[in-house]
Each structure stands twice: as C-alpha cells, then as structure tokens.
C-alpha positions as CSV (number, residue, x, y, z in Angstrom):
1,X,-12.7,26.0,20.6
2,X,-9.5,25.7,19.0
3,X,-10.7,22.9,16.2
4,X,-13.6,25.0,15.6
5,X,-11.6,28.1,14.6
6,X,-9.5,26.3,12.4
7,X,-12.2,25.7,10.2
8,X,-14.0,29.2,10.1
9,X,-13.4,32.0,7.7
10,X,-11.6,35.4,8.8
11,X,-14.7,37.6,8.7
12,X,-16.4,35.0,11.2
13,X,-13.5,35.2,13.5
14,X,-13.0,39.2,13.4
15,X,-16.7,39.1,13.9
16,X,-16.2,37.1,16.8
17,X,-13.6,39.2,18.3
18,X,-15.5,42.7,17.5
19,X,-18.7,41.6,19.2
20,X,-17.2,39.7,22.1
21,X,-17.2,41.4,25.4
22,X,-14.2,43.1,27.0
23,X,-13.9,40.5,29.4
24,X,-13.6,37.7,27.0
25,X,-11.4,39.5,24.1
26,X,-8.3,38.6,25.8
27,X,-9.3,34.7,26.0
28,X,-10.4,34.9,22.2
29,X,-7.1,36.7,21.4
30,X,-5.3,33.5,23.0
31,X,-7.5,31.5,21.4
32,X,-6.8,32.8,17.7
33,X,-3.2,32.7,18.4
34,X,-3.1,29.1,19.2
35,X,-5.3,28.3,16.3
36,X,-2.5,30.1,13.9
37,X,-4.9,29.2,10.7
38,X,-4.1,32.1,8.1
39,X,-7.8,33.1,8.7
40,X,-7.4,33.6,12.6
41,X,-4.0,35.4,12.0
42,X,-5.8,37.8,9.4
43,X,-8.7,38.3,11.9
44,X,-6.2,39.2,14.6
45,X,-3.8,41.6,12.0
46,X,-7.1,43.5,11.5
47,X,-8.5,43.4,15.0
48,X,-5.4,44.4,16.7
49,X,-5.0,48.3,16.7
50,X,-1.5,48.5,18.5
51,X,-2.3,52.5,18.6
52,X,-5.5,52.2,20.5
53,X,-6.1,48.7,21.6
54,X,-5.9,48.5,26.1
55,X,-2.6,47.5,26.8
56,X,-3.2,44.2,28.5
57,X,-4.8,43.1,25.3
58,X,-2.0,43.6,23.1
59,X,0.1,42.3,26.0
60,X,-1.8,39.0,26.0
61,X,-1.3,38.6,22.5
62,X,2.4,39.0,22.4
63,X,2.7,36.9,25.8
64,X,0.8,34.3,23.9
65,X,2.7,34.4,20.6
66,X,6.3,34.0,22.3
67,X,4.9,30.9,24.5
68,X,3.3,29.5,21.3
69,X,5.2,26.1,21.4
70,X,5.5,25.8,17.3
71,X,5.1,29.0,16.2
72,X,4.5,29.7,12.3
73,X,6.2,32.1,10.0
74,X,3.3,33.6,9.5
75,X,2.6,34.4,13.3
76,X,6.1,35.9,13.4
77,X,5.3,38.2,10.3
78,X,2.1,39.3,12.4
79,X,4.1,40.5,15.2
80,X,6.8,42.2,13.1
81,X,4.2,43.9,11.2
82,X,2.6,45.2,14.1
83,X,5.8,46.5,15.3
84,X,7.0,48.2,12.5
85,X,4.3,50.6,13.4
86,X,5.1,54.2,15.2
87,X,4.1,55.2,17.8
88,X,4.2,52.3,20.1
89,X,4.1,52.3,23.9
90,X,7.7,51.2,25.2
91,X,6.3,48.6,27.5
92,X,4.8,47.3,24.2
93,X,7.6,47.3,22.5
94,X,9.6,45.8,24.7
95,X,7.4,42.7,25.1
96,X,7.1,42.6,21.4
97,X,10.8,42.4,20.7
98,X,11.2,39.4,23.5
99,X,8.5,37.6,21.6
100,X,10.3,38.2,18.3
101,X,13.2,36.6,19.7
102,X,11.8,33.6,21.1
103,X,9.4,33.3,17.7
104,X,12.8,33.1,16.0
105,X,14.5,30.8,18.3
106,X,11.6,28.5,18.2
107,X,11.3,28.3,14.3
108,X,14.9,27.6,13.9
109,X,14.8,25.1,16.5
110,X,12.0,23.6,14.1
111,X,14.7,23.6,11.5
112,X,12.4,26.2,10.0
113,X,15.4,29.0,9.6
114,X,15.1,28.5,5.7
115,X,12.1,30.8,5.8
116,X,14.5,33.2,5.6
117,X,13.2,36.5,5.0
118,X,10.8,36.6,7.8
119,X,13.5,35.1,10.4
120,X,16.4,37.9,9.0
121,X,13.7,40.3,9.2
122,X,13.1,39.6,13.1
123,X,16.8,39.3,13.4
124,X,17.4,42.5,12.0
125,X,14.7,44.1,14.1
126,X,16.0,43.2,17.2
127,X,19.5,44.5,16.3
128,X,18.1,47.8,14.9
129,X,16.5,48.0,18.6
130,X,20.0,47.2,19.9
131,X,21.9,50.0,18.0
132,X,19.4,52.6,18.8
133,X,18.6,51.7,22.1
134,X,19.8,54.7,24.4
135,X,18.9,53.6,27.9
136,X,20.6,50.6,29.8
137,X,17.1,48.9,30.2
138,X,16.6,49.0,26.5
139,X,19.8,47.6,25.7
140,X,18.8,44.6,28.6
141,X,15.6,44.0,26.6
142,X,17.1,43.9,23.4
143,X,19.9,41.4,24.2
144,X,17.3,39.4,26.2
145,X,15.8,39.1,23.1
146,X,18.9,38.1,20.7
147,X,19.6,35.2,23.5
148,X,16.0,33.9,22.8
149,X,17.1,33.5,19.2
150,X,19.6,31.1,20.1
151,X,21.7,31.7,16.4
152,X,25.1,31.2,16.7
153,X,25.7,34.4,14.5
154,X,24.6,36.7,17.2
155,X,27.3,35.5,19.8
156,X,29.6,38.1,18.6
157,X,27.4,41.0,19.2
158,X,26.7,38.9,23.0
159,X,30.5,39.0,23.5
160,X,30.6,42.5,22.6
161,X,28.4,43.6,25.5
162,X,29.5,41.0,28.0
163,X,32.6,42.4,27.9
164,X,32.0,46.1,27.5
165,X,28.9,47.0,29.4
166,X,27.6,47.9,32.5
167,X,26.7,45.4,35.5
168,X,22.8,44.8,33.9
169,X,24.3,44.6,30.4
170,X,26.8,42.4,31.0
171,X,24.6,40.0,33.1
172,X,22.2,39.9,30.1
173,X,24.7,38.9,27.9
174,X,26.6,36.3,29.8
175,X,23.2,34.7,30.8
176,X,22.4,34.5,26.9
177,X,25.3,33.0,26.3
178,X,24.9,30.2,28.7
179,X,22.0,28.9,26.8
180,X,24.0,28.0,23.8
181,X,25.1,24.5,23.4
182,X,29.0,23.5,23.8
183,X,29.8,23.4,19.9
184,X,28.9,27.2,19.6
185,X,31.2,27.9,23.0
186,X,34.6,28.5,20.9
187,X,37.7,29.1,22.1
188,X,37.0,33.0,21.3
189,X,34.0,32.7,23.3
190,X,35.8,31.0,26.5
191,X,38.9,33.6,26.0
192,X,36.2,36.3,26.8
193,X,34.9,34.5,29.8
194,X,38.2,34.2,31.1
195,X,38.8,37.8,30.9
196,X,35.2,38.4,32.8
197,X,36.3,35.7,35.5
198,X,39.6,36.8,36.3
199,X,38.8,40.9,35.9
200,X,41.3,41.2,33.3
201,X,39.8,44.5,31.8
202,X,37.8,46.0,34.3
203,X,36.0,44.8,37.9
204,X,32.8,42.7,36.9
205,X,29.9,42.2,39.3
206,X,29.8,38.5,41.0
207,X,27.0,37.4,38.9
208,X,28.6,38.0,35.8
209,X,31.7,36.5,37.0
210,X,29.9,33.3,37.8
211,X,28.1,33.2,34.9
212,X,31.7,33.4,33.0
213,X,33.0,30.5,35.2
214,X,29.9,28.2,34.5
215,X,30.4,28.9,31.0
216,X,34.1,27.6,31.1
217,X,33.3,24.6,33.5
218,X,30.1,23.2,31.4
219,X,31.6,23.3,28.1
220,X,34.6,20.7,27.9
221,X,36.9,22.6,30.5
222,X,40.3,22.8,30.1
223,X,42.4,21.7,33.0
224,X,44.2,24.8,33.1
225,X,40.5,26.9,33.6
226,X,39.7,24.5,36.4
227,X,42.8,25.4,38.2
228,X,42.5,28.6,37.7
229,X,39.1,28.9,38.9
230,X,40.1,26.7,42.4
231,X,42.9,29.0,42.9
232,X,40.6,32.2,42.4
233,X,38.2,30.9,45.1
234,X,41.0,31.8,47.8
235,X,39.9,35.6,47.3
236,X,36.4,35.2,46.9
237,X,33.5,35.9,49.1
238,X,32.1,32.4,50.9
239,X,29.3,31.9,49.1
240,X,30.7,32.5,45.6
241,X,33.7,30.3,46.7
242,X,31.4,27.4,47.9
243,X,29.0,27.7,44.4
244,X,32.3,27.1,42.5
245,X,33.6,24.3,44.3
246,X,30.8,22.6,44.0
247,X,30.4,23.3,40.6
248,X,34.0,21.7,40.0
249,X,32.9,18.7,42.3
250,X,29.9,18.0,40.1
251,X,32.2,18.3,36.9
252,X,34.7,15.5,38.5
253,X,31.6,13.3,39.4
C-alpha cells in the first residue's frame, strides 16, 4: 500500500482519504504518514482539520508521526503547521508537542539538523509552550518533549527545572537528562545532580534522587561521588540503598 501511495498524486490520495469509511481512515492516515511523499503529506495537510476531526484520528496521525523511524523535515513542518492553529483540544496539543520533540530528535540523529529553520521552529514551539505553561502537567509534557529532542542546548533549561521544580517536574527533567550521552554530562550537570541527590537546596523525592545518582554513576564517576553515594545509603530506605549498592557493584565490574 505504501509503495502504491508513493507514486500517487495528491488529489488521488486526498480523494481516497475523504471517501474512505470512517473505520478505515486511521489506517489510511497511518499509511499516508509512513509514505512521506510530498503528495501524501500535502493530502494529509488538506484532509486533517484539527478543529473538526475526531480526536482519535488526530491522535493517530500524531502518534504515527512521533514513532516514524526516519521522519522528513516536511513531516515536522506539517505537524508544526497544525499545532500553530488556535483552539486545539488540550490533549491534542500535548500529544502534538511530544511528537514535535520526537521528530526533532530523530531528524538530528539522521544528521539533518541542518534543516535549521524547521528544527529551530520545532524547538522554539516547545520552549514557548514551556514558558506559557501554567499547570504542572503542562510543564511536565513540555519537558518530556524537550528531552525527546536530545539537543545539548536544552540542557540548561532541563537543569533549571530539575533543581527548582516540584516533584513531577524534577522527575521529568532528570529523566530527560538521563538520556544524554556522557560527553554532554558536564561538570555543571554533575554539580546539579550532586545537589539533588544530597538534597543541598531542598528535599527531593527518592525517584529524583535515584535518577541524579544514576547520572553521576553512569557518566565517568569521580571516586568521591561513589564514596559519598555509598555513605548516603546508610540513611536510606532498604530498597533505595540496595538499588544504589547494586549500581555501584555493576560499575566496578
């Protein structure tokens, strides 16, 4: 079906989408996204009305885009264009912003970050959402999207929320930081993780402290970090202490 659509014209794909029974439309949307030809994406752009279509169909489109193994810049452009519209249902916007983060991350993994304009637009859309977020769940969603981009320039923003945010926000930010490879875990990141783990500024949830400890232990740990983490296990719950002890043992092996 994908092979067939790759040679189809926009008007034919659009007619197929519009005439299909409602039950088969999600499948056709999925196929059109997977095809990723200019014609299929243009047809999707005309077909999908984010102010009218059923939420299930729009979510199908966004999830399929997010999980696309090798997305194109045109696919990201299409998603961004739909998210820029006003009066979106909150759940559609949330799914869309996470999809944007995933698409940006995958484009950069494919060495396509040079598609500067669309990638920058994607990152700015996420940051704008983060700045405008008023409720904690909105902040968490934006941090999840930001983590999906895997861009080093987002680390300062993630650090800020990791140290200063409420529990769910700190958890989302530290989880995002865990995904970065060792070359991006700088001394500044490690200092912040030490403050979180040893609770220098305030009390943190154990999940956040464990994530901070893992970042320290998984990225060329300093002997003093290992010693301090081991000393801290004396004052922890058994499960948390056991987890960290096993983590250190695995690192030693």
